[in-house]
C-alpha positions as CSV (number, residue, x, y, z in Angstrom):
1,X,161.2,232.7,104.9
2,X,162.8,229.4,104.2
3,X,162.4,226.4,106.4
4,X,165.3,224.1,107.1
5,X,165.3,220.8,105.1
6,X,164.5,218.8,108.2
7,X,161.3,220.9,108.9
8,X,158.0,219.3,108.2
9,X,156.4,220.7,105.1
10,X,152.7,221.5,105.3
11,X,150.5,219.2,103.2
12,X,148.5,220.6,100.4
13,X,146.7,218.3,98.1
14,X,146.5,219.5,94.5
15,X,143.0,218.5,93.3
16,X,143.9,219.0,89.7
17,X,146.8,216.5,90.0
18,X,144.7,214.0,92.0
19,X,142.0,214.2,89.4
20,X,144.5,213.6,86.5
21,X,145.9,210.6,88.3
22,X,142.4,209.2,88.9
23,X,141.5,209.6,85.3
24,X,144.8,208.1,84.1
25,X,144.3,204.9,86.2
26,X,140.6,204.8,85.2
27,X,141.4,205.1,81.5
28,X,144.2,202.5,81.9
29,X,141.7,200.0,83.5
30,X,139.2,200.7,80.7
31,X,141.9,199.9,78.0
32,X,143.3,196.8,79.9
33,X,139.8,195.4,80.4
34,X,139.1,195.5,76.7
35,X,136.1,198.0,77.2
36,X,137.9,200.1,74.6
37,X,140.4,198.7,72.1
38,X,142.2,201.9,71.1
39,X,143.1,205.2,72.7
40,X,141.4,207.0,69.8
41,X,138.1,205.2,70.6
42,X,138.4,206.0,74.3
43,X,139.3,209.7,73.6
44,X,136.3,210.0,71.4
45,X,134.0,208.5,74.1
46,X,135.5,210.9,76.7
47,X,135.2,213.9,74.3
48,X,138.9,214.8,74.5
49,X,141.9,214.7,72.1
50,X,143.8,211.5,71.8
51,X,147.1,213.4,72.4
52,X,145.8,214.7,75.8
53,X,144.5,211.3,76.8
54,X,147.9,209.8,76.0
55,X,149.8,212.4,78.0
56,X,147.5,211.9,81.0
57,X,147.6,208.1,80.6
58,X,151.4,208.3,80.9
59,X,150.9,209.3,84.6
60,X,150.3,205.6,85.3
61,X,154.0,205.1,84.7
62,X,155.1,207.3,87.6
63,X,156.8,205.5,90.5
64,X,154.3,204.4,93.1
65,X,155.8,206.5,95.9
66,X,155.7,209.6,93.7
67,X,152.0,209.0,93.0
68,X,151.5,208.5,96.8
69,X,153.3,211.8,97.6
70,X,151.1,213.6,95.1
71,X,147.9,212.0,96.6
72,X,149.1,212.8,100.1
73,X,149.9,216.4,99.3
74,X,153.6,215.9,100.0
75,X,154.8,217.6,96.9
76,X,156.2,221.1,96.4
77,X,154.4,223.9,94.6
78,X,156.5,223.4,91.5
79,X,155.0,220.0,90.9
80,X,152.0,220.9,88.7
81,X,149.8,219.1,86.2
82,X,151.6,220.9,83.4
83,X,154.9,219.7,84.7
84,X,153.9,216.0,85.1
85,X,152.4,216.0,81.7
86,X,155.7,216.8,80.1
87,X,157.9,213.8,79.1
88,X,159.6,212.1,82.1
89,X,162.0,209.1,82.3
90,X,160.4,205.7,82.6
91,X,163.0,204.4,85.1
92,X,161.7,205.1,88.6
93,X,165.1,206.1,90.0
94,X,165.5,208.6,87.2
95,X,162.0,210.0,87.9
96,X,163.0,210.7,91.5
97,X,166.0,212.6,90.1
98,X,163.8,214.5,87.7
99,X,161.3,215.6,90.3
100,X,163.9,216.0,93.1
101,X,162.5,213.3,95.4
102,X,164.1,211.1,98.0
103,X,163.1,207.6,96.8
104,X,161.9,204.7,98.9
105,X,165.3,203.2,98.4
106,X,166.7,205.4,101.1
107,X,163.9,204.5,103.5
108,X,162.2,207.8,103.5
109,X,158.8,208.8,102.2
110,X,159.3,211.0,99.3
111,X,158.7,214.7,99.5
112,X,158.7,216.3,96.1
113,X,161.0,219.2,96.1
114,X,159.8,222.5,94.5
115,X,163.3,223.2,93.3
116,X,163.5,220.5,90.6
117,X,161.3,219.9,87.6
118,X,160.1,217.0,85.5
119,X,161.2,217.0,81.9
């Protein structure tokens, strides 16, 4: 069954995505504050690979309304941690195109579409 585009989508928060966003912003604060001077140093402290930390840290570059949609559970099932860890455009309007969102520029809260992918 497929709902019309105008139908309200049920909200379902993805705890894995939320946790990744929280880690990304926490690690970003730790680097910005000078608590850690390099990504390698922080990765060693966290017990993870530098490459993984770098991919997660990149989530801090997502458009704020995309982050909000993820936190509020207003994203489609195709928006997964694996997808958002893939390379995505830095320009916010291009990110909206990549994930299939309506950006805040059109006055609507974004709802991430399951039909488009990041990458």
